[in-house]
N, C-alpha and C positions, 0 to 999 in steps of 0.2 A: 610512454616514456615519462619517467619521474622528473618533476621540475625541482631543481635544487637551487637555492639562493644562498649567498654569503652576506653576512652582516659583519663587516670588519670594524675594528675600533681599538682604542687603547684600553677602554673600560677601566680607567684608573681614578676612582673605582666605578663599578657598575652602579647605576642609579635606577630608581623606579621608572624614569623616563625611557632608559634603554630597555628595561623589561617590558614596558608597554609596547614598544616597537616590536620586540621579539615575539610577544604573544600574538600580536595582530599579523605579523608577517608569517608566523607559523601556520596560520589558518589559510593563507594564500598558496603556500608552497608545500610540496610533499615532504621536503627536508630543508631545514634551515641550519646552516653552519655559522655559528657565532665564532668569528676568527679574531683572536686576541693578538694584537701586534706585539711581536717580540723583537725589539730594536735596541741593540746594545748602545747605540749612539744617542738615544734619548734617555733622559732621566725620568724615572717613574717613582711615585710614592711607594707602590707595591711591586713586587717581583712578578714576572710572567706567571709563575706557578700560583702565587696568591691570587692574582687577577682571574686566572682560569678557574680556580676553586670558588671564588666569589660568584662568577658567572654561573658555574655549574649549580651552585646552591640556589641561585636566583631563578633558574629555569628548570629545576629538578622535576617539576610536575608537567612539563611539556614534552611529550613523547618524541616528537619529530625534530627536536633540536639537539645538535651536537656542538660541543665546545672544543675548539682546536686553537692552536697558535700558528703564526707564520712569521717568517723573517725575510721575505722576498718582496719584490714588487707585487702589488695587489693583482695586477693583470697576470703575472706568472702563477700566482697562487690559484686564481680563479681557473686558469687553464689546467693546472695540475689536478684540481678536484672535479674537473669535467663539468663546469657550468659556465654560464656567461652572464649571470644575474647578480648584481650588487645592490644591496639595500643600504640606504643612507637616511639618517634622520635629519629633519629640518625643524628647528624650534622657532626660528624667527627669520625675518628678511636678512638679518645680518649673517646668518649661516649660509644663505643661498649663494652668494658670490663665490665663496671658497669652495663649496660643494659642487657648484656648477663647473668651476674651473677644473677641479679634480676629475669630475665625470668626463669632461671633454678630453683631458689628458689621457685618461684610461682608455678612451675610445681611440685616441691616436696610437697608443701603444698596442692596442688589440681592438680592432674595429668590430669584433664580435661582442664585446662587453656592453651590456645595457645596465644603466643605473636607474633604480626606482627610488624616488624620494617619498618618504613617509613622514607625516607630522605626528608628534605624540599627542595623546589626549590633552585637552586644555589644561588640566591641573598640573601637567609636567612641562609646559612650554618654557618656563623660566629656569628649569633644572639642568645643571651641567655638572660634570665631574669636578671641574675647577672650582665651582661655587661650593660644592660639598667639601672639598679639601680645605678651602679657605674658612668656611664655617667651623669645621672641626679643629683647624689649627688655632683658632681664637677661642676655643672652648665651647662653641655653640653646639647644641644638640641637633643631630641630623636624623633623628627618629622620624619616620614617615617619608624620608627622601631616598633611603637606601635599605637594602635587606639588613636584618639584624646582625648577620655575620660581618658585614661591612662596617656597620656602626661600631660593633665591638672592636674590630681591628683598628678603626680610626681612633677610638678612645685609647687603645693601647699604644698606638703609634705616637699620639700626641700626649700620652700620659695624663689624661684628664679623667677624673672620676666624676661620674654623674650619679 
């Protein structure tokens, strides 16, 4: 039986830290679904379509990764795609409390769901989408933090010329 895992997130935008987790998780599972949150109640910098396109570009060389979006409870989505494995990234201890709480709630909602925590490689432990957005908003260069397609979109979004 093929082992399928889902790596959910807003990916607003995707960073090299996310891609690091995706690459490493794709070596563990037969198929990895990167599930982009599509929630009309949240405000995102990029649309769901843009975020999916950025993720697809960032993982285009990884054969067993699919990029999808979802707008339901994660536990419902996991059941729908016939898996019970959720991948979550932990950068620092500060991430742990929130992620631990979410993993336990997911298990309450569906006791079949197992969450696997992965730490990014050391060079990405400081990196988050919110930090990238803030750097770009103030005209900083995000080269080396995000794929080129994301860097270009951020420059355009914030109308900064580099």
